Backbone as ProteinMPNN parsed JSONL, in Angstrom:
{"seq_chain_A": "MILKDDFYTVASLTADNGMVEASLQLNPAHPVFEGHFPGQPVVPGVCMMQMIKEILETVTEENLMLKQSDHIKFLSVINPVEAKPVQASVQFSEKENDELHVVASLRCEERICFKLKGVFAITG", "coords_chain_A": {"N_chain_A": [[1.996, 17.165, -11.11], [4.492, 15.987, -13.056], [7.855, 15.66, -13.274], [9.963, 14.074, -14.024], [11.929, 12.777, -16.636], [11.499, 14.933, -18.258], [11.857, 17.588, -17.082], [14.02, 16.73, -15.623], [16.339, 13.963, -15.806], [17.021, 10.634, -14.682], [20.147, 9.626, -14.033], [21.468, 7.695, -12.572], [20.484, 5.384, -10.02], [20.356, 4.067, -6.83], [19.085, 1.92, -4.376], [18.765, 0.859, -1.081], [17.693, -0.741, 1.697], [16.087, 1.422, 2.767], [17.61, 3.619, 2.091], [18.404, 5.877, -0.394], [20.235, 6.777, -3.233], [20.733, 9.012, -5.815], [21.588, 10.162, -9.071], [20.977, 12.995, -10.852], [20.18, 14.518, -13.932], [19.701, 17.695, -15.084], [17.437, 19.429, -17.32], [18.344, 22.016, -19.085], [16.976, 23.377, -21.052], [14.329, 23.341, -20.451], [11.013, 24.728, -20.349], [10.303, 26.008, -17.906], [12.466, 27.462, -17.034], [12.491, 29.706, -18.574], [10.977, 31.58, -17.295], [11.966, 31.558, -14.773], [14.815, 32.137, -13.869], [14.626, 34.664, -16.36], [17.497, 34.669, -18.326], [19.055, 34.108, -16.095], [18.894, 31.256, -15.079], [17.329, 29.316, -12.523], [16.7, 26.547, -10.463], [13.452, 26.068, -9.408], [12.235, 26.067, -6.02], [9.969, 24.47, -5.475], [10.207, 22.57, -7.451], [12.498, 21.227, -6.641], [11.522, 19.962, -4.356], [9.581, 18.34, -5.553], [11.167, 16.629, -7.092], [12.39, 15.048, -5.117], [10.093, 13.793, -4.084], [9.252, 12.324, -6.367], [11.429, 10.577, -6.706], [11.181, 9.054, -4.372], [8.656, 7.91, -4.902], [9.287, 6.321, -7.11], [11.026, 4.423, -5.992], [9.5, 3.269, -3.909], [7.244, 2.497, -5.228], [4.747, 3.627, -4.838], [2.046, 6.022, -4.661], [2.518, 9.238, -3.458], [2.131, 11.895, -1.016], [3.147, 14.954, 0.32], [2.797, 15.306, 3.674], [3.549, 16.488, 6.059], [6.064, 18.727, 7.171], [9.027, 18.959, 8.952], [11.186, 20.548, 8.603], [12.176, 22.532, 5.828], [14.718, 23.482, 3.807], [16.21, 25.78, 1.71], [19.234, 26.098, 0.551], [21.156, 26.824, -1.312], [21.36, 28.011, -4.66], [20.455, 26.145, -7.581], [21.849, 25.945, -10.628], [20.798, 25.196, -13.761], [22.224, 25.318, -16.116], [24.859, 24.835, -15.643], [25.322, 22.181, -16.031], [26.115, 20.103, -14.405], [25.679, 17.054, -12.674], [22.971, 16.664, -10.363], [22.975, 15.532, -7.132], [21.013, 13.351, -5.314], [20.035, 12.455, -2.085], [18.226, 10.278, -0.148], [16.691, 9.257, 2.716], [14.542, 6.978, 4.196], [11.857, 5.754, 6.254], [9.329, 3.412, 6.919], [6.336, 4.044, 8.587], [3.596, 3.551, 10.88], [0.139, 3.949, 9.837], [0.324, 4.253, 7.052], [2.557, 5.938, 6.296], [5.595, 7.627, 5.395], [8.588, 8.448, 6.871], [10.911, 10.896, 6.209], [14.179, 11.961, 5.352], [15.967, 14.102, 3.421], [18.172, 15.295, 0.809], [19.506, 17.548, -1.652], [22.324, 17.989, -3.678], [24.953, 19.79, -5.292], [27.84, 18.845, -6.578], [29.899, 19.188, -3.879], [28.35, 20.963, -2.545], [25.619, 21.58, -0.578], [22.325, 22.03, -1.498], [19.63, 21.844, -0.894], [17.487, 20.803, 1.725], [15.349, 18.501, 3.334], [13.092, 17.456, 5.777], [10.598, 15.376, 6.691], [7.201, 14.067, 6.482], [5.694, 11.793, 4.367], [2.609, 10.851, 3.032], [1.159, 7.773, 2.066], [-0.82, 7.515, -0.694], [-2.14, 5.747, -2.276]], "CA_chain_A": [[3.112, 17.582, -11.931], [5.55, 14.986, -13.172], [9.033, 16.308, -13.843], [10.909, 13.065, -14.493], [12.075, 12.564, -18.073], [11.27, 16.187, -18.971], [12.619, 18.584, -16.337], [15.256, 16.043, -15.265], [16.413, 12.518, -16.043], [17.779, 9.904, -13.662], [21.339, 9.006, -14.61], [21.686, 6.475, -11.794], [19.702, 5.316, -8.794], [20.536, 2.872, -6.029], [18.249, 1.913, -3.175], [19.066, -0.27, -0.22], [17.288, -0.67, 3.094], [15.617, 2.744, 3.157], [18.545, 4.668, 1.687], [18.409, 6.043, -1.845], [21.181, 7.725, -3.821], [20.42, 9.166, -7.234], [22.252, 11.215, -9.823], [19.956, 13.578, -11.719], [20.656, 15.476, -14.926], [18.65, 18.676, -15.372], [17.232, 19.855, -18.7], [18.399, 23.481, -19.059], [16.078, 23.932, -22.069], [12.937, 23.215, -20.007], [10.328, 26.028, -20.375], [10.199, 26.671, -16.602], [13.591, 28.371, -16.854], [12.231, 30.956, -19.287], [10.406, 32.526, -16.355], [12.571, 31.409, -13.428], [14.586, 33.54, -14.187], [15.18, 34.931, -17.688], [18.916, 35.018, -18.359], [19.726, 33.559, -14.912], [18.012, 30.159, -14.674], [17.456, 28.745, -11.186], [15.705, 25.515, -10.216], [12.493, 26.5, -8.386], [12.169, 25.239, -4.816], [8.903, 23.475, -5.592], [10.726, 21.494, -8.303], [13.403, 20.434, -5.802], [10.669, 19.111, -3.523], [8.939, 17.359, -6.424], [12.152, 15.61, -7.483], [12.498, 14.125, -3.984], [8.844, 13.016, -4.064], [9.253, 11.38, -7.482], [12.42, 9.54, -6.401], [10.535, 8.173, -3.388], [7.597, 7.149, -5.58], [9.939, 5.318, -7.947], [11.594, 3.363, -5.151], [8.463, 2.59, -3.122], [6.142, 2.13, -6.128], [3.526, 4.144, -4.212], [1.723, 7.43, -4.847], [2.789, 9.907, -2.194], [1.796, 13.299, -0.844], [3.789, 15.525, 1.492], [1.792, 15.511, 4.716], [4.086, 17.344, 7.115], [7.513, 18.923, 7.092], [9.655, 19.523, 10.142], [11.91, 21.683, 8.036], [12.556, 22.561, 4.422], [15.705, 24.546, 3.71], [16.809, 26.042, 0.412], [20.515, 26.618, 1.018], [21.959, 27.324, -2.408], [20.657, 27.863, -5.931], [20.922, 25.153, -8.56], [21.848, 26.52, -11.962], [20.729, 24.056, -14.685], [23.14, 25.496, -17.242], [26.182, 24.324, -15.26], [25.36, 20.824, -16.593], [26.649, 19.129, -13.454], [24.58, 16.275, -12.097], [22.486, 16.946, -9.019], [22.975, 14.298, -6.353], [19.921, 13.262, -4.346], [20.15, 11.455, -1.017], [16.926, 10.164, 0.514], [16.586, 8.191, 3.721], [13.143, 6.908, 4.602], [11.415, 4.59, 7.019], [7.879, 3.285, 6.935], [5.707, 4.103, 9.903], [2.184, 3.168, 10.836], [-0.788, 4.858, 9.152], [0.75, 4.463, 5.662], [3.392, 7.128, 6.23], [7.04, 7.494, 5.269], [9.374, 9.518, 7.473], [11.928, 11.129, 5.185], [15.234, 12.966, 5.455], [16.492, 14.13, 2.063], [18.936, 16.474, 0.402], [20.025, 17.672, -3.016], [23.583, 18.71, -3.668], [25.719, 19.959, -6.523], [29.192, 18.524, -6.125], [29.905, 19.09, -2.418], [27.506, 22.039, -2.035], [24.24, 21.184, -0.279], [21.42, 23.048, -2.029], [18.267, 21.67, -0.4], [17.283, 19.789, 2.762], [13.949, 18.257, 3.686], [12.777, 16.457, 6.782], [9.151, 15.406, 6.759], [6.398, 12.863, 6.414], [4.886, 11.606, 3.167], [1.513, 9.895, 3.187], [0.888, 6.913, 0.916], [-2.175, 7.866, -1.098], [-2.804, 4.706, -3.067]], "C_chain_A": [[4.154, 16.478, -11.911], [6.71, 15.642, -13.915], [10.005, 15.317, -14.476], [10.791, 12.871, -16.003], [11.731, 13.794, -18.902], [12.112, 17.291, -18.337], [13.983, 18.014, -15.943], [15.178, 14.584, -15.7], [17.269, 11.899, -14.934], [18.94, 9.196, -14.356], [21.674, 7.709, -13.886], [20.86, 6.551, -10.528], [20.002, 3.994, -8.103], [19.699, 3.013, -4.771], [18.568, 0.663, -2.381], [18.629, 0.044, 1.199], [16.924, 0.74, 3.557], [16.555, 3.884, 2.837], [18.617, 4.702, 0.174], [19.451, 7.089, -2.223], [20.869, 7.792, -5.307], [21.235, 10.318, -7.819], [21.253, 11.698, -10.878], [20.589, 14.578, -12.676], [19.501, 16.4, -15.285], [18.607, 19.013, -16.853], [17.23, 21.379, -18.725], [17.486, 24.149, -20.089], [14.607, 23.847, -21.655], [12.286, 24.599, -19.929], [10.234, 26.735, -19.015], [11.312, 27.702, -16.421], [13.449, 29.669, -17.64], [11.682, 32.021, -18.343], [11.067, 32.507, -14.994], [14.074, 31.25, -13.561], [15.226, 33.826, -15.529], [16.646, 35.383, -17.611], [19.72, 34.497, -17.178], [18.892, 32.399, -14.372], [18.369, 29.578, -13.303], [16.36, 27.699, -11.031], [14.756, 26.005, -9.124], [12.457, 25.523, -7.201], [11.115, 24.151, -4.906], [9.35, 22.306, -6.475], [11.711, 20.622, -7.534], [12.595, 19.466, -4.94], [10.037, 18.005, -4.355], [9.916, 16.274, -6.858], [12.337, 14.587, -6.36], [11.272, 13.217, -3.93], [8.856, 11.953, -5.163], [10.289, 10.265, -7.288], [11.824, 8.542, -5.417], [9.456, 7.314, -4.034], [8.178, 6.054, -6.462], [10.406, 4.13, -7.115], [10.509, 2.572, -4.424], [7.337, 2.032, -3.983], [4.79, 2.48, -5.513], [3.304, 5.583, -4.655], [1.838, 8.101, -3.491], [2.343, 11.358, -2.215], [2.507, 13.788, 0.41], [2.712, 15.895, 2.501], [2.261, 16.536, 5.743], [5.575, 17.542, 6.86], [7.998, 19.56, 8.386], [10.546, 20.687, 9.747], [12.206, 21.442, 6.558], [13.502, 23.739, 4.289], [16.277, 24.602, 2.299], [18.114, 26.779, 0.697], [21.361, 27.251, -0.078], [21.211, 27.096, -3.715], [21.288, 26.742, -6.758], [20.754, 25.781, -9.936], [21.86, 25.363, -12.972], [21.719, 24.143, -15.842], [24.53, 24.951, -16.921], [26.395, 22.888, -15.715], [26.034, 19.807, -15.687], [25.487, 18.339, -12.887], [24.233, 16.761, -10.689], [22.4, 15.609, -8.301], [21.851, 14.362, -5.32], [20.225, 12.148, -3.356], [18.827, 11.455, -0.267], [16.984, 8.979, 1.47], [15.139, 8.18, 4.183], [12.884, 5.654, 5.417], [9.9, 4.6, 7.041], [7.385, 3.291, 8.368], [4.258, 3.666, 9.758], [1.37, 4.247, 10.134], [-0.36, 5.188, 7.725], [1.529, 5.759, 5.476], [4.852, 6.747, 6.072], [7.684, 8.7, 5.944], [10.636, 9.659, 6.639], [12.907, 12.211, 5.628], [15.937, 12.943, 4.099], [17.314, 15.386, 1.819], [19.272, 16.382, -1.079], [21.329, 18.433, -2.918], [24.179, 18.755, -5.072], [27.176, 19.876, -6.112], [29.145, 18.413, -4.602], [28.971, 20.104, -1.757], [26.076, 21.538, -1.81], [23.324, 22.331, -0.68], [20.048, 23.014, -1.363], [18.252, 20.575, 0.645], [15.803, 19.703, 3.086], [13.88, 17.194, 4.775], [11.262, 16.505, 6.953], [8.515, 14.031, 6.668], [5.61, 12.879, 5.104], [3.821, 10.563, 3.457], [1.392, 9.077, 1.903], [-0.576, 7.104, 0.553], [-2.839, 6.809, -1.971], [-1.961, 4.03, -4.045]], "O_chain_A": [[4.636, 16.089, -10.847], [6.557, 16.117, -15.04], [10.78, 15.68, -15.362], [9.694, 12.811, -16.558], [11.677, 13.709, -20.129], [12.984, 17.862, -18.992], [14.982, 18.733, -15.932], [14.096, 14.044, -15.931], [18.12, 12.56, -14.337], [18.739, 8.286, -15.16], [22.111, 6.739, -14.506], [20.57, 7.635, -10.023], [19.912, 2.929, -8.715], [19.616, 4.089, -4.178], [18.635, -0.441, -2.922], [19.132, 0.977, 1.825], [17.387, 1.199, 4.601], [16.32, 5.013, 3.269], [18.863, 3.68, -0.467], [19.533, 8.151, -1.607], [20.755, 6.766, -5.977], [21.525, 11.306, -7.145], [20.754, 10.915, -11.686], [21.429, 15.386, -12.279], [18.45, 15.946, -15.735], [19.611, 18.899, -17.556], [16.206, 21.987, -18.414], [17.246, 25.354, -20.01], [13.729, 24.239, -22.424], [12.93, 25.552, -19.49], [10.096, 27.958, -18.98], [11.122, 28.704, -15.732], [14.19, 30.623, -17.407], [11.89, 33.215, -18.556], [10.765, 33.346, -14.146], [14.533, 30.131, -13.334], [16.288, 33.276, -15.819], [16.979, 36.348, -16.923], [20.948, 34.446, -17.247], [18.253, 32.531, -13.329], [19.538, 29.379, -12.973], [15.217, 27.935, -11.423], [15.204, 26.327, -8.024], [12.627, 24.315, -7.37], [11.344, 23.026, -4.461], [8.914, 21.174, -6.267], [11.76, 19.41, -7.746], [12.946, 18.293, -4.813], [9.964, 16.859, -3.913], [9.529, 15.112, -6.98], [12.431, 13.388, -6.626], [11.402, 12.006, -3.75], [8.504, 10.801, -4.91], [10.04, 9.123, -7.673], [11.945, 7.331, -5.601], [9.354, 6.122, -3.745], [7.609, 4.965, -6.548], [10.202, 2.976, -7.491], [10.588, 1.346, -4.333], [6.562, 1.191, -3.527], [3.818, 1.736, -5.647], [4.258, 6.287, -4.987], [1.319, 7.598, -2.494], [2.197, 11.97, -3.274], [2.478, 13.121, 1.444], [1.825, 16.698, 2.213], [1.475, 17.346, 6.233], [6.26, 16.633, 6.39], [7.453, 20.562, 8.849], [10.647, 21.683, 10.464], [12.449, 20.319, 6.116], [13.141, 24.87, 4.616], [16.762, 23.604, 1.767], [18.096, 27.96, 1.046], [22.191, 28.117, 0.198], [20.505, 26.098, -3.862], [22.477, 26.443, -6.645], [19.641, 26.106, -10.351], [22.84, 24.621, -13.033], [22.014, 23.132, -16.479], [25.297, 24.638, -17.832], [27.533, 22.424, -15.778], [26.478, 18.758, -16.155], [24.418, 18.898, -12.645], [25.098, 17.208, -9.936], [21.81, 14.661, -8.819], [21.759, 15.317, -4.548], [20.62, 11.047, -3.737], [18.362, 12.498, 0.192], [17.288, 7.853, 1.077], [14.572, 9.22, 4.519], [13.579, 4.646, 5.295], [9.27, 5.649, 7.165], [7.945, 2.629, 9.242], [3.766, 3.442, 8.652], [1.875, 5.339, 9.873], [-0.645, 6.279, 7.233], [1.205, 6.573, 4.612], [5.295, 5.698, 6.541], [7.36, 9.842, 5.621], [11.344, 8.683, 6.389], [12.52, 13.231, 6.198], [16.44, 11.904, 3.671], [17.176, 16.392, 2.514], [19.314, 15.303, -1.67], [21.436, 19.405, -2.17], [23.939, 17.883, -5.908], [27.68, 20.734, -5.388], [28.39, 17.589, -4.086], [28.821, 20.1, -0.535], [25.407, 21.12, -2.755], [23.521, 23.469, -0.254], [19.376, 24.042, -1.275], [18.91, 19.546, 0.491], [15.097, 20.711, 3.108], [14.539, 16.158, 4.689], [10.705, 17.542, 7.315], [9.176, 12.996, 6.761], [4.944, 13.863, 4.781], [4.099, 9.523, 4.054], [1.505, 9.611, 0.799], [-1.465, 6.886, 1.377], [-3.994, 6.973, -2.363], [-2.431, 3.141, -4.755]]}, "name": "protein", "num_of_chains": 1, "seq": "MILKDDFYTVASLTADNGMVEASLQLNPAHPVFEGHFPGQPVVPGVCMMQMIKEILETVTEENLMLKQSDHIKFLSVINPVEAKPVQASVQFSEKENDELHVVASLRCEERICFKLKGVFAITG"}
């Protein structure tokens, strides 16, 4: 599933020494919101995880797969109709065995909506 340029677009992205900051604009007209949830759209948790994965893939230019998560926390809903950019922060370090150790979050303004700490495997 690729969400970039359909479910969301990247307004800005900076990467430096294993730290990535990105501003994402959601597409409130995306069909996923017709079912999640009608009349009260909410970004699905799996889409939050996928956005982090796609940001990492863009920066590393590698195909990745979530191998392990120490914790995944959905702290607050993201409403795509609010039209505020979602801020992504991703810190990663390369480890042996073609793995990336990742700490990431998504926030709307100052409100943290999602946190992830885990390992992504480089798949090719």
